ZAFI-340683 format. One record per residue (C-alpha): residue in one letter; x, y, z; residue number from 0. Coordinates in steps of 0.5 Angstrom, whole numbers, plus 500, padded with zeros to 3 digits. Example, Ala and Ser with C-alpha at 12.3 -4.5 7.8 and 13.67 -1.06 7.14 Angstrom:
<atoms>
<rest = A; X = 525; Y = 491; Z = 516; nr = 0>
<rest = S; X = 527; Y = 498; Z = 514; nr = 1>
</atoms>
This chain:
<atoms>
<rest = M; X = 702; Y = 268; Z = 809; nr = 0>
<rest = T; X = 701; Y = 265; Z = 802; nr = 1>
<rest = N; X = 694; Y = 267; Z = 802; nr = 2>
<rest = H; X = 695; Y = 274; Z = 803; nr = 3>
<rest = R; X = 700; Y = 274; Z = 797; nr = 4>
<rest = V; X = 695; Y = 271; Z = 792; nr = 5>
<rest = A; X = 690; Y = 276; Z = 794; nr = 6>
<rest = L; X = 694; Y = 281; Z = 793; nr = 7>
<rest = I; X = 697; Y = 279; Z = 787; nr = 8>
<rest = L; X = 690; Y = 278; Z = 784; nr = 9>
<rest = F; X = 688; Y = 285; Z = 786; nr = 10>
<rest = A; X = 694; Y = 288; Z = 783; nr = 11>
<rest = V; X = 692; Y = 284; Z = 776; nr = 12>
<rest = A; X = 685; Y = 286; Z = 777; nr = 13>
<rest = L; X = 686; Y = 293; Z = 778; nr = 14>
<rest = A; X = 691; Y = 293; Z = 772; nr = 15>
<rest = T; X = 686; Y = 290; Z = 768; nr = 16>
<rest = A; X = 681; Y = 296; Z = 770; nr = 17>
<rest = L; X = 686; Y = 301; Z = 769; nr = 18>
<rest = V; X = 688; Y = 299; Z = 762; nr = 19>
<rest = A; X = 680; Y = 298; Z = 760; nr = 20>
<rest = A; X = 679; Y = 305; Z = 762; nr = 21>
<rest = T; X = 685; Y = 308; Z = 759; nr = 22>
<rest = I; X = 683; Y = 305; Z = 752; nr = 23>
<rest = T; X = 675; Y = 306; Z = 752; nr = 24>
<rest = T; X = 675; Y = 313; Z = 755; nr = 25>
<rest = P; X = 678; Y = 317; Z = 749; nr = 26>
<rest = Q; X = 673; Y = 314; Z = 744; nr = 27>
<rest = N; X = 667; Y = 316; Z = 749; nr = 28>
<rest = V; X = 670; Y = 323; Z = 750; nr = 29>
<rest = N; X = 669; Y = 330; Z = 746; nr = 30>
<rest = T; X = 677; Y = 332; Z = 746; nr = 31>
<rest = R; X = 675; Y = 339; Z = 744; nr = 32>
<rest = V; X = 680; Y = 344; Z = 747; nr = 33>
<rest = A; X = 676; Y = 350; Z = 751; nr = 34>
<rest = S; X = 678; Y = 357; Z = 750; nr = 35>
<rest = N; X = 678; Y = 363; Z = 755; nr = 36>
<rest = E; X = 674; Y = 367; Z = 750; nr = 37>
<rest = T; X = 667; Y = 369; Z = 751; nr = 38>
<rest = P; X = 662; Y = 368; Z = 746; nr = 39>
<rest = P; X = 660; Y = 375; Z = 742; nr = 40>
<rest = G; X = 654; Y = 378; Z = 746; nr = 41>
<rest = A; X = 656; Y = 374; Z = 753; nr = 42>
<rest = M; X = 658; Y = 378; Z = 759; nr = 43>
<rest = G; X = 658; Y = 372; Z = 764; nr = 44>
<rest = L; X = 653; Y = 375; Z = 768; nr = 45>
<rest = A; X = 645; Y = 374; Z = 769; nr = 46>
<rest = R; X = 641; Y = 379; Z = 766; nr = 47>
<rest = P; X = 640; Y = 385; Z = 771; nr = 48>
<rest = H; X = 633; Y = 385; Z = 774; nr = 49>
<rest = P; X = 629; Y = 392; Z = 774; nr = 50>
<rest = P; X = 629; Y = 396; Z = 781; nr = 51>
<rest = L; X = 624; Y = 394; Z = 786; nr = 52>
<rest = D; X = 618; Y = 399; Z = 787; nr = 53>
<rest = R; X = 619; Y = 398; Z = 794; nr = 54>
<rest = A; X = 623; Y = 399; Z = 800; nr = 55>
<rest = P; X = 627; Y = 393; Z = 803; nr = 56>
<rest = G; X = 623; Y = 390; Z = 808; nr = 57>
<rest = V; X = 616; Y = 392; Z = 805; nr = 58>
<rest = P; X = 611; Y = 386; Z = 803; nr = 59>
<rest = I; X = 610; Y = 386; Z = 796; nr = 60>
<rest = E; X = 603; Y = 388; Z = 794; nr = 61>
<rest = T; X = 599; Y = 383; Z = 790; nr = 62>
<rest = P; X = 594; Y = 386; Z = 785; nr = 63>
<rest = V; X = 586; Y = 384; Z = 787; nr = 64>
<rest = R; X = 583; Y = 380; Z = 782; nr = 65>
<rest = R; X = 576; Y = 381; Z = 780; nr = 66>
</atoms>
């Protein structure tokens, strides 16, 4: 029973050390700017619309013949 207890204590110490190290090093490497919900000017949040197709759905696209 003591082997399990020692292993559990060592694991808890290693976990606590890793958490403390992660907490200390994270703010140094992360940009902590605050995001806003405002969209930048000119952005609609959607992709550019495509021009309408000159064919009906299901009709194959005709490729121009190169000479």
